[in-house]
C-alpha positions in Angstrom: 0.0 0.0 0.0 1.4 3.4 -1.0 1.3 6.1 1.6 1.2 9.7 0.3 3.0 12.0 2.6 3.1 15.8 3.1 6.1 17.1 5.0 6.0 20.5 6.8 9.2 21.9 8.4 10.7 25.3 8.8 14.2 23.8 8.4 15.7 22.7 5.1 18.2 20.4 6.8 15.3 18.6 8.6 13.4 18.2 5.3 16.5 16.8 3.6 17.2 14.4 6.5 13.6 13.1 6.4 13.7 12.6 2.7 16.8 10.4 3.1 15.2 8.6 6.0 12.1 7.8 3.9 14.0 6.5 0.9 14.3 2.8 2.2 10.6 2.8 3.0 9.5 2.3 -0.6 5.8 2.5 0.1 6.0 6.1 1.5 5.8 8.6 -1.3 6.6 12.2 -0.4 4.2 14.2 -2.6 4.7 17.6 -1.2 6.6 19.8 1.2 6.1 23.2 2.8 8.9 25.3 4.4 6.6 27.2 6.7 4.6 25.2 9.3 1.5 27.5 9.0 1.2 26.7 5.3 0.6 23.0 6.0 -3.3 23.2 6.3 -3.7 24.7 2.9 -1.2 22.4 1.2 -3.0 19.5 2.8 -6.3 20.6 1.3 -4.6 21.0 -2.1 -2.8 17.7 -2.2 -5.0 15.5 -0.1 -2.2 13.2 1.2 -2.7 10.2 3.4 -0.6 11.6 6.2 0.9 15.0 7.2 4.2 15.1 9.0 4.6 18.3 11.1 8.1 19.1 12.4 7.5 21.2 15.5 10.4 22.7 17.3 10.1 23.1 21.1 10.5 26.8 20.8 7.4 26.9 18.5 5.2 24.5 20.5 2.2 26.8 20.6 2.6 27.4 16.8 2.7 23.7 16.2 -0.5 23.2 18.2 -2.2 26.1 16.3 -1.2 24.7 12.9 -2.5 21.2 13.9 -5.8 22.6 15.0 -6.2 24.6 11.7 -5.3 21.4 9.7 -7.9 19.3 11.5 -10.6 22.0 11.3 -10.1 22.4 7.6 -9.8 18.6 6.9 -11.6 16.7 9.7 -10.4 13.3 8.4 -6.7 14.4 8.3 -4.2 12.1 9.8 -1.2 13.9 11.2 2.1 12.9 12.9 4.0 15.4 15.0 7.7 15.2 15.1 9.2 17.2 18.0 11.8 17.4 20.7 9.2 18.6 23.2 8.9 15.8 25.9 6.3 17.6 28.0 3.5 15.2 28.8 0.8 17.9 28.9 1.9 19.1 25.5 1.8 15.6 24.1 -1.7 15.2 25.5 -2.8 18.5 23.9 -1.4 17.5 20.5 -3.2 14.2 20.6 -6.4 15.8 21.9 -6.2 18.3 19.0 -6.3 15.4 16.5 -2.8 14.2 15.9 -2.5 10.4 15.3 1.2 10.2 16.0 3.7 11.8 18.4 7.4 11.1 17.7 10.4 12.4 19.6 13.4 13.6 17.5 15.8 11.6 19.6 14.0 8.3 18.9 15.3 5.7 16.5 14.6 6.4 12.9 12.4 3.3 12.7 10.0 5.0 15.1 9.1 7.6 12.6 8.5 5.1 9.8 6.4 3.0 12.2 4.4 6.1 13.2 3.7 7.0 9.6 2.6 3.4 8.8 0.4 3.2 11.9 -1.2 6.5 11.2 -1.9 5.7 7.5 -3.6 2.5 8.7 -5.9 4.5 11.0 -4.0 3.7 14.2 -2.2 5.8 16.8 1.5 5.9 17.6 3.0 7.6 20.7 6.7 7.7 21.5 7.5 4.7 23.8 9.1 7.0 26.3 5.8 8.9 26.8 3.3 6.2 26.0 2.6 5.1 29.6 2.5 8.7 30.8 0.2 10.1 28.1 -2.6 7.5 28.5 -5.9 8.7 27.2 -5.7 12.1 25.5 -7.3 14.8 27.5 -10.6 16.2 26.1 -12.7 19.2 27.2 -14.4 17.3 29.9 -11.3 15.7 31.5 -8.9 18.7 31.5 -7.8 19.5 35.0 -9.1 22.7 36.4 -6.6 25.3 37.3 -6.9 28.5 39.3 -9.8 30.6 38.2 -8.7 33.4 35.8 -10.9 36.4 34.8 -11.8 36.6 31.1 -9.3 39.5 30.7 -6.6 37.5 32.4 -7.2 34.5 30.1 -7.1 36.9 27.1 -3.7 38.3 28.3 -2.4 34.8 28.9 -3.4 33.7 25.4 -1.5 36.6 23.8 1.6 36.0 25.9 1.5 32.2 25.3 1.4 32.9 21.5 4.7 34.7 21.9 3.5 38.3 21.8 5.5 40.8 23.8 4.0 42.9 26.6 4.0 45.8 24.2 2.3 43.8 21.4 -0.3 42.5 23.8 -1.0 46.0 25.1 -1.5 47.2 21.5 -3.8 44.3 20.6 -6.0 44.7 23.7 -5.9 48.5 23.7 -4.4 48.6 27.2 -1.3 50.4 28.6 2.0 48.6 28.9 1.8 49.1 32.7 -1.6 47.4 32.8 -0.3 44.3 30.9 2.7 44.1 33.2 0.3 44.1 36.1 -1.9 41.4 34.6 1.2 39.3 33.8 2.5 39.5 37.3 -1.0 38.6 38.7 -1.4 35.7 36.3 2.0 34.3 37.2 1.2 34.6 40.9 -2.2 32.8 40.5 -0.7 30.0 38.4 2.5 29.7 40.4 4.6 30.0 37.3 7.9 31.9 36.9 8.4 32.6 33.2 6.9 32.7 29.7 7.8 29.0 29.0 5.8 27.9 32.0 2.9 30.2 31.0 2.9 28.5 27.5 2.9 25.0 29.1 -0.1 26.0 31.3 -2.0 27.5 28.4 -1.4 24.3 26.3 -2.3 21.9 29.1 -5.6 23.8 29.7 -6.6 24.2 26.1 -6.3 28.0 26.1 -4.6 28.2 22.6 -7.5 26.9 20.6 
C-alpha cells in the first residue's frame, strides 16, 4: 500500500534528512513539502495526502498546536504525525487531543518515525514509547484538569503571551497600557504559580487555552 505524505518543516536540513530517511521505506511517497509550518493546512487541502508530518520545534510548541488545529478544522479526516523534541507530557496530550494520530520524539530511533507513519496511515495511533505510559488517554474538554480561576481578561492576556506576543504587542492588541499588561502578567504568574513565559505556555497548552 502506498502512503502519500506531506512534510512540513521550517528547516531545510530537517526536510533533507527526512527525505533520506524515507528512501528505504519504498511505500511512503513524499508528494509535497512546505517550508513554513502555518502553510501546511492549505497544502494538505490542495494535495490530499494520506498523512501530514509536522516538524514542531520546542520553541514553537504553541505554533505547532495552532497549525495542527487549523489542519484538522479544515480537513476533519486528516491524519497527522507530529515530530518534536518537546517531551512535556501535557503538550503531548494536547497535541493528541487536537487530532494528531502520532507523536514522535526527535531523539527516537529512525524506525519509530517510519512506524508512526505506517500506523497513522492505517488508522491507528502511535506515541513515542518514552511517553506512552504517561500520556494515557488524551485529555478532552471534559477531562482537563481545572486550574486556578482566571478572569476573562486574564485569560485573554495569557493567550497573547503564550502565543509569543511581547508585553507591548499584547497591550496594543488589547488597547491597554503597557503598565496594565505588566500588572496582569504578574497577577497571572502569581495565580498559576509559574515563573516565566515557558511555564505560561505550558499551562496554556495543558488547559486548552490556545485553541
